[in-house]
N, C-alpha and C positions, 0 to 999 in steps of 0.2 A: 805347418811345418809340411804337411801329404800334399796342401798344392802344391806350393810352395818349388818342394822337392820334384812333384811331376815338372810343374812349369820349368824347371829346369834342363829335366831329361827332353818334354818332349819337345823346347827350343835347340835346343842342342842338335837332336834327333833331326827334326825339319830343316832348321841349315843345311845339316850334313847331306840331306833327301834335295833339297834345291841347289845343291851345285857351289856355296859358296867361299867353300873352304878352298879348293883349288883355284878360283877367282882370287879368292886371297892370298895364294902361293902357300897355302897350306898341305900339305902330301898326305894322303890317307893315313901311313903308320902316325905319321905326328897328329892327325886328327884323331885318333886312336888315345894313343900319349896324352891328349888333353882332355877329353872325355875322364878320362879316368882320375887327372888332376882336380879338374874339377868336380866330380861328384866326390873326390878327398877332402877338396874344402870345401864343400858345403856341409859334408858330415863333421867337420873338425868345428865348424862356425855354430853347428846347431848342438853340440854333444855338450853335456855338463861337466864344468870345473871340477877338475879333479878337489876334495877337502882339502884343504890346511895341512899342512903338516904341525904336527903335534911340536909345543916349544918344550 
């Protein structure tokens, strides 16, 4: 998970540094929101599911 998380952040940062987002029509503020949403999605995906509700 550690390497996957680092790769995700590195890849996103590299795309930002390389100027991909403006070429794709993504504004700076939108790129910031996307970064947060992507990280939230990743964390949600690796989080332990809640225990089942008692019956």
